[in-house]
N, C-alpha and C positions, 0 to 999 in steps of 0.2 A: 808331789805337792807338799810343801812345809805345812805344819800344823799353823792355825790361826790363833789369834788371841781368844777367840770363843772356844778353842779346844783345850790348850794348856797355857799355864803360866810362861813356858819356855816359846810357845808360839807367840806370846806377847813381847818376847825379847828378854824377859828377865833371866838372870843367870845365863847370860850369853857365854858359850863356850870358846867362841872364836871371833874376834872383831873382824869386821868386813875389809875388803880390799879397796873400799873407796877412796882410802887416804892416798893411795898411789895416784890417784887422779888429780888431786888437790895441788895448787901452787905451793911452794916453799914458805911464803910468807902469806898468812891468812889475817884479813881485818876482821876483829871480833867486834861486832856491833853490840853495844849495850844500851838498853832503853832506859837504863836508870842514869845514863850519863847526861849531864845538862847540855853539853855541847850538842849531842845527837838530837836530843829534844828541840834546841833552839834551831838547829838546821831544818827540823820537819815542822816548822811552826806555820806554814801556810794554811793548813786545814783549820786551825783555831782562828787564824786571821780571816779567813773566808767566812767563818760562821758569825764572826764579830762585825766586820765591815762589809759585808756582801761577797758573793761568790762570783768571780770573774770566769769561771770555767767555761760557761757556755759561750761567752763571746770570744774567748781564745780558741775554743774548739771549732767555732764557726770560721775564724780566720785559718786555723790549720786545713779544714776541709776546702775552703775556697781556693787555698793555694795549691792543693793536691789536684783539684779538678782544672784549674788553670793550666797545669803541667800534663794534663791527659788522663788523668785517674777517671774510671767510669762514674758517671753522675749517680747510677743507681747503687754503686758501692758493692756490687755483687762479684764475687770471685767464682768464675765457672770453671770447675775441674772436670776431668774425664774418667772419674772413677766407674767400675762397673755396679751393677746392682748389689754386690757383695764386697764390702771393704771394711776397713778397721781404722780407728784413729785414737789418739790419747788426749786426755785432758790433765793438765797439771796446773795448780794454782799457788801463788803466793811463794814464789821460789827464792828470790835473789837476795840472800844474805851472804852467800859466798863462803860459808863455812861447813863444818862437819855435817850438820843435819841436811842441808841442801845436797852435798855430794853423796850422802849415804843413800839418796833416792836413785841416783844414777845408774848403778849397775842393774837394779831390777827394771827401771825404766827402759833401759837399752835392750835388756833380754826380752821383756814382754812386748816390746815395740818394734822388734826388728823387722816385722812384716806388715807394720802400719802404714798408711799412705801419707799422713801428716800428724802433726800435733797441734793443739791450742794450749796457750798458756793464758789461764784465767786470773788476772789481777796481779798487781805488785810484781812486775818482773824484776825492778831493782829496788833495794833498800840501801841507805834511808831515803834518798831523795831523787832517785831516778837519774843520777848523773851519767853522761855518755861514756866516761873513762871507767865507770864500775862494769860495763858490759863485758869487759874482758874475761874477768874471773868469775862472774855471776851470770853469765849467759853463753858466751861462745865457748869457754873452756869445758864448763860441765856437758853441754849437749854437742860437743865437736864430733862425737862418733855416731849421733843419731843422723841416719842418712835419709832424711826426709824434711820437707818443709815444716817450719814452725810458725804459726800464726799467733797473734797475742791482742788482747785488750788491755788497757792501761788500768791500774788501781790508783788509789789516792796517793801512793808514794811515788809513782811515776809522773804525777801531776806536781809534785813540790818543786819542780823546775820548769813549770809550764809545758811539759811534755816534749821539750826539745830533743832529750836523748831518745826516747822512744820513738819519735818520728824519724829520726836519723837512721834508726836501726831497722825498723820495720817498713817504713815508708819511702823506699828509694832514695835514702839519704836526703830528706827533705831539707832545704836550708832554713836558716833561723827566721822567724818572722820579723819584718821590719818594726822599728819602735813606734809605739803609739803616742799620740799627743799626751802632754801631761794633764793629769786631772786637775779640776778647780781647787785652788788653796782652801785648806780647812775642811774639804768635803770628806766623806766616808772613804771614797775611793783614793783620795790624796792621803789620808792617815795610812790606809793599807799599803800604799806603794812605798811609804816611807820605811816599813817595817818587812816588806815582802822579801822572801828569800829568793834570789836570782843565781843562775849558774856562773861559775868562774868564766871569765873571759876566754881562757885557754881550754875549756872544757871540751873533751874529744879528740884531743891530739893523738891519742893511741888507738883510735878506733879502727883505722884503716889497718894496722898491724893486727888488731884483735879479730877483724872479719876473716882473716886467712884460716882461722880454726874452723870455719864453716863456710868453705869457699867452693865446694863441689857443686856442679849444676843441680844434682838431685835435692840438695839442701836449700835452694833458694826459694823464698817467698817474698813476694811484693804485695802488700795489702793497700787498698785505696784510702785508708785513714784510720783513725782510732777505734771506729766502728765499722761493721762490714757484715756480709753474709756471704756463706759458702754454699754453693750448690754441688753436691757431691753425691753420685749414685741416686737413690730414691729420696734423699732427705735434703733440707735446708737447715744449715747451722747458722745461727745469727748471733753475732757478738756485739754487744753494746757497751758503751764508755760512760761509767756513773760518776766520773769525775772526783772531785774533792769531797764532796759531802753526800755522795750516793743517791744522786737525782739527775733527771734528764733534762736538758734543754728543749725548748719547744721544736726547733729544727730537727733535732734528732728523733723526738717524740713522734713528728710526722712522718719521718723516713721509716721508723720501726712499724707504724701502722700500715704503711705503703708495702713494705717488703713481707708483712706477714700475711698479706692476702694470699688466697689460693688454696687448693686442696693438698699440696704437697706437705707432707710431715715435717714438723719443725723442731728444732732443739735450741733453746736460748743459753747463751753463754753470758753471764753477767759479772761485774765486779761487786755487786751487791746482792746477796742471796735474798730471795723472797720469803722463805721460811728458814728461820735459824734461831738456835737456842730456846726452842719452844714457842716462838712468836711469829707472826706474819708481819713481813715488812715489805708491802707491795711495791715501793719505789715510785716516788711521785713524779710526774711530768709537768714541766712548766707550761701553765696555762689551762690545766685540768686534766683529770684521769691519772691512771698508774700503769706501770709496766705489766702488773699481774692482770688488770682488766684485759689488756691485749692477749696476754698468754691464756687466759681462761676462755675467751670467746671462741666457741665451737667453730665459728667460720674460719679460724686461723689455723686449726689442726696442730696445735703444739702437744709434744708428747713428754717434753722434760724441760725443766729450767735448772741449769747448773751455774752456781754462783761462788766465786772466791771470797777473799777479804778475811774470813774467818779461818783460821789455821788448824783444821781438823776436818773430819768427814761426818756429815749428817744426811740422813734421807728421810723424807717426808711423802709417803703416797698418799695424796689428797683425792678424795673421790669427789668428783664435781656434780652439780645439779642434775646434769644431763646423762650421768651414768659413766662418764669416762673417769679414768684415774691417771692424774698427771704426776709424774715423779719430780719432786722438788729436792735438789741436791746441794749440800755445801761441799765444796772440793777444794779447800784452801791449804792442804797439808803437804804442799810441795817442797819445803825447805826452811820456811822461817820459824821461829820459835812457836812452840805448841800452844794454842789456845785451850783452856781447860774444858772437858766435857762434864766433868764432876759437878760444875756449877748448874748445869741444865736441869731445871725441875723435872718432876714427872710429867711427861708430854701428854698433852690434852689440847689440841688446836685442830680446828677445821676437821674434827672427828678423827683425826689420826691420834691414836693411843700408843702407850708403850709397846703394845704387842706389835704394832706396825713399825714403830720408829726404829732406826738404826743408826748407830754412831761409831766413830773409831777415833781415838781410843776408847775403849769400854771405860765408863765412869769410874770403875773401881781402879783401872790401871792409871787413869788421870790423877785420882787422888792420891794414890801411892807415889806416883812421879813428883807431884807438887810437895807432898810431904817430906821427901828426901831432900827436894830443892830447898825448901825453907828451913828444914833442919841444919842444912849446911850453912845456909845464909845467916841464920841467927845463932849459929853455934849451940843449937839445943837439939842435937840428933837423937839423943835417947828419947826426949820427950815428943818430938814432932814426928818422927819417922815411922810410918805405918808399913808392915808388909803387904804384899798385893792381896793376900787372903783376908787380912783384917780391913783393908779398905773395901774389897768386894762385899764383905758381909755388912759393914756400916751403910754402905750404899743401899743395899737391898733393904735394910732396917728403916732408913729415913724415906725412901721413895716408896716402899711398899711394894716392891717388885721382886721377881724371881731373877736371880743373877745369871748372866748369860754364860758364866763360867763358875761351877761350884767352888766355894771358898775352902770346903773340907770340914769334916764334922767337928773337928778339935779346936777350930777358931772361935775365940770369944770375942765379943764386942763390949769392951770395958769403958768406964767413965773417960778415961784418957782418949781413947778411940773416938768416942763421940764428940769430946771436946775439940780434938784436932780437926776432925771432919767439919764441925760448925765453924772453927776459925778459918778454915780454908775455903770457906763459902760453898759447901756442899749443899746441892738442891734439895728441895722436899717435895712432899705431895701438895697439890694446889690448896687443899683445904686447910694446910699449915703453913702455908708459905709466908703470909703476912705476920702471922704471929711469931714466927721465928725469923724475921728479917734483921740481920745484925749489921750495925754501921761497919764493922770490920770488913764484911764480905763486900760492900760496895768500895770501899777504899782498895782492898786487895785486887778485885777484878778491874779497877780502872787505873791504878798506877803501877802495879807490879807485873812482870812477866819473866819467864824463865831466862830468855835472851842469852847472854853469852855463858850461862851456866850450863848450858846443854851440850857439852861436849864429850860425853860419853853415853853409849847405848843403854837402854833403848831410846830411840827418839820418837817414835810413834808418827812417822810421816807417811803419806800415801800419794797415789795417783790413781786415775781411771783410764780403762781400756773400754772403748764402746765398738762392737761388731754389729755392723749394719748388714741387714738382709732385706729383700723386697716386702717382707711382712713383719720384721720386728728389729728392734736394738737390743742387744745384750750388753748390759752395763755391769762391769766389775770394778770393785775398789781393791787395789793391791796395796799391801802394806811394806813399809821399809823401816826397819828397826836399827839398822847397823850391825846386825848379826851376819856372818860369813854365810852360813846355811840358807839364810833367807835371801841373800843377794842371788844364790844360785837358783833358788826356786821360791820366787815371791809368794807369799800367802794371800790368798783371797779372803778378805774382811767381810764383804757384802756382794751380793750378786742379785740382779733383777732381770727379766726379759720383759721389754716393754713393746706391746703391739702397735703397729703402725696404722692399722686400720680398724 
């Protein structure tokens, strides 16, 4: 087993000696998405429009579900598999940019998952807007050698074209929805419709050819809609669709309450994590209540809630009032640009402390990564670039924590190091967070991302493997840095055994 980032700097992917073989899997021409490109931002405008003029996701989702039921999909939306009491499956989130970071995950994903029964893709299958013709290089090609079914829940990017591409790929080639009546002139819905991004009329013309890359019988998975439940072995895995704005409509909320009944242990997979970046985000349901209310209810027997959307790994073991510990996990590091972990303040939420909290990449590696990125972008490398040891040391100082990987006795935290850490939005202890809240941090975290600048290792990507037995689920987070040695032996960045009873 390779060293992890908690063991050595080399385990984190720094000073990689040999670039991975993942590039051999990639197409000759790679689309490089930049989230600083106005054209990309304009194509992905539907989330903003939904927040301004009303969110149509619930209504559209209801139409998709009704269409699927009319063509024979089960009304309870439960996929009944025949796994034994012991089996394994993979979870990977936020994959589909189709570039080096996504493909760098594939060798380790295939090696670790060769004996798994299926995989679940948690949120944002395709960037930037879920187009059907993007599935060739961003789904079918990278996972063509995974010889098991892949189920998926959509993320907000899959909804930017009203879920048409997602439904065609995962839901038995569902036909387009018929047009709706035009909204009343000058209404909010009318204004939204004028600006709404819609798929190209010819979108999906290459989909039939792309499907040939995952055409074996063992790879086929047909799901009843954008949300579903899988009964496999001793557990029920429930996937929910949180749409454009991270909420559930009333119809899906009622279904979730129904399929959560019973004593069978359950694992939630959601496009919007319930604990993230040191905050509790319970996920509202239209008409009242939250997803987390359902998850916490002892009558429902949930043991874990895994969410995508945020492009890193985080784990919060939350001890509930009845004595159970529920594992809340963020698992969105499957391929898209890396969301920073160094901006996460010292964790103190729901009695989860820094001692309990886990994240990948480590905050020091995240800060070093971003310092190099902005050193290049601003052409100020000598000023901005921090070594991984400097970044680790300043994180420990600002958060008042023991570093997960020792920075070395000779490492000094200078005024320059502290200034760069502050400019890049590094978190602080809760008692100092308000005092040191910088406007620069807010601008930085809301507007900028690594995006197309991350084309050389380390990538800090990850995926999960869950091994299910009658008594427990063993959850492991595997890293993918782009280093050849770590492709052959993916390092484990976190591991926890979750009791089922």
